[in-house]
N, C-alpha and C positions, 0 to 999 in steps of 0.2 A: 504493499499498499503507500503510496507516495505520502512524502511528508509535507505538509502545508504549514506557512505560517499562522499565526492566530488572526491576523488581518485577511488573510486568505480563507480563512474558515467562516470568518464572520461575515465575509460577502458571499461566500457560496450559499451560506443560510439565509441570510436576509437581504443579498443586494439584489435591487430591481431594475438594472440595467436593461434597457431593450422595451421597459414596460410603460405604459401610459396610464396614469391615474388621473379621473375626473373627479374634483371636490367640489362639491355642491355647499355652498356656504363659506368657500375658502378666504373671504373676504373679511369673515370674522376673525376673533381672537384666538378661538380655540381651532375653528377650521383653519385658520392660516398657519398655526404650531403645527397640525397635521400634514399641511402642504409642504412644510418644511422639512419636515421627517421623512416623507416619502421622498423630496427631491434629493436630500442628501443621500438617500440610499441608492440613487441612481435614475428614478423614474422622470419620466418628461409629465409634469403637471398642466393639467387645465383647469384653470380657476374659473369658476362659472358664478354669476349673480347679477345683480340687478344695477351694481354702483361700479361705474366704469372708473372711476377715481381710485377707490379702494381696491380695483383688480388692477389697475395699471401698478399701484403701489407693491401689491404682494407680487406680482412679476419682477418687479425691480428688485425687491428683496431676495427672492429666488435666485434670479441670475446674478445678482449682485456676489452672492455667496458661491457662485461656481455651477448652480443647478440649471435645468432646463424647464422653461415654463411659458405659459400664453395664457391671455384672458380671453374668454368667449362670453359675450353678453348672453343670459339667458335667464327668464323667469323660471325656477324650477316648480313653479304650481301651474304651469301650463305645457300640457303636452306637445304641442306646435314646437315650442322652443327645443325642448330637450329632444325632439326627431330631427331637428335642425341641426343640432350638434352630433347627432350621429352623422349625419349628412356630411358634416365638416369633416369628422374623423376620418370617414372613407374617402373624401377627396384627398386627405393628407398621407393617405396610406397608412393610418393608425387604426386602431381598436383599443376599445375601453377594457384593459386588464384588471384595474382596481377602480370600482367606484366607492368613494364616502360621502355619505348623506349627512351633511353636518349643517345645515339650515336650521336657525329655532330662534324664536322670540317667546317673550314671557311677559307675564304682569302680575303686579302684586295685589290684584281686586279682590275684596271680600266675597265669599262665594255667593251670597244674596244680591251682590250689586252686578254680578257679572252678565253682561249684555249678549245677545244671540249674536251681533256683530264682531264682540270681543272674541267669543267662543270661536264663532267660525274662522276668524283671521287667524288665531292660533292655531288651531288644527289645520288650516290650509297650509301654514308653512311648516309646521312640524309634522305633520302626518302625510297629508295629501301629495307633498313633494317628494317624499320617501316612497311611497305607493308607485307615482308616475316614473320615477327614475329608475327605480326596481323595474317596472313593466318595459320599459322603452330599452333600456340597457341591457337588463336579464333575456330579452328577446333577441336581441343583437348579437350577445354572447353565445347564446344557444344556436342562433343560426349561422355563425363562425366557428360554433364548438369551441368557444375560448374557456379555456380552464379558469374562470376568473375568480376575483374576492370582491364581495360587497359587504363594507361595513358601514352600520347605520349608527349614528351617535343617539343614544338614548340617554338615560340620566338615572342617578342613585333614586331619584323622586318617582321613577317608574316601578321601584319594590319597595319603597320606604315611604310611607305617607309623610308630606312637609306641608306645613301651613302656608296659607298665602300664596300658594302657585297651584290652584286645582285644576286650572285648563292646562297648564303647562305639564303639570303631572299625569292627567288623564291623557293626552297627547302622546308622551314618552311612554306610557305604559303600552300604548296602543303600538307603537314603533317596536317595543320588544317584542311583543306577540307576532307581529307581522314578521321580525326578524327569525323568529324560531319556526315560523309555519314555512318559510321560504327555504330554509336551511334543509328541512325535511323533504320537501319536494323539490328542490334543485340539486340535492346531492348527486343523484343519479346523472346529473347532466356534467359533473365537476365544476360546480359552482359553488363556493363556500360562501355561506353567510354568517355573519356574527355582528354583535352590537358591543359597543363600548359604551359604559355609564360612568362618565366622570363624576366625582362629588362635587366639592365646592371649589370651582376654579373662577375667580371674579373676572367678568366679560362684561362686556357693554350690555349683554340682555340681563344679566342679573344683579346690576350695582343698583337698581332702583329697590331691590328687597334686601341687600345688605346693611340695614340699620344696626346701629349700634347693641342695641339689645339684643338682635339677632344673630350677629357676629359673636356677642359672647356665648351664647347658647350653643351654635356651631362648634366653637372651640372647646367648649365644655365637653362636647359629646364626640369628639374626634380625637383619636388615642395619639396621633402625631402632633396635635395642637397646633396645626396651621393650616391655611391654604394651599391647594395644589398651585404648580406652576405651568403654565401651557407646555414647557418644554417636556414635563414629567409624563406626557402622554406619548412621547417620541417612541419608547419602547414596544409598548403596546400595540400602535397602529402598525408598525413594522413587522410584529408576530403576525398578526391579523392578515395583512396584505401578502405577505410572502408564502408563495406555494410551496417553498422549500420547509422553512422553519414551522409554518403553520399548517403544514399538508394534511393533517388528521384534525384539523379544529375547524368545526363548523357548528352552527346552533349555540355557539357561547354569549354569554354574558359577562364580559369583563369590565370588572369594577374597579376603578381607580379612584378612592376615596379618602385614603389615608386612616383607615380603618373605621370609618363612621358607622357602617353598617355591621360592624361587630360589637358594639357597644350596645347594651340593654340598660342597666340601672348604674 
């Protein structure tokens, strides 16, 4: 057996050279960190979203660090936009090897004050976008017989009730359930489907719910007694994305929460 260096071994396990990763919501804080990690492992990144300025900034950051990336404007809640993205891939002689669904919004509205508009808006971004992307790119993967990886970003609130984020929690619970169902159905196609459930990672979407009293409660309930940093999601996304390191990983909910869900009293 040939002897390899540690670097060779890690590249063999986690390297994504020649792969294309689509990161829906890659203009956000956590989505951007996931895109950075995939680019660092060699994947070509397609950042998709509705904000061209943020998309350009994400591309500049990735390419400035030696990675390969482009921004393609698309509203992930619209099937036609995602189908145009598939056409873009084919015109560039690329295929979607890795799909990351990281779009998400939140609101701290008390339960009795949640309006139909707010409920529909949050579910549309957090769940409908995942359904549509999985349908559009999942079909394309199957037609091309791509051994792909789909990673849906859920939340610890999908499995642990959290106050003040009722609609967000319900939408993320649905994302997790959808993930498990697709993993079961698409394993025979060679497509792995997993979820990542981050704990408390301060980002634009949750800053308004992180009031001082809430932060105090979070720290009291987190064994590591701190928030996570976006870069601490890198190892998990690379495991889920790699068909070598994660070859037998599907239907998993990978929780990264500093021990929050291990606490009881």
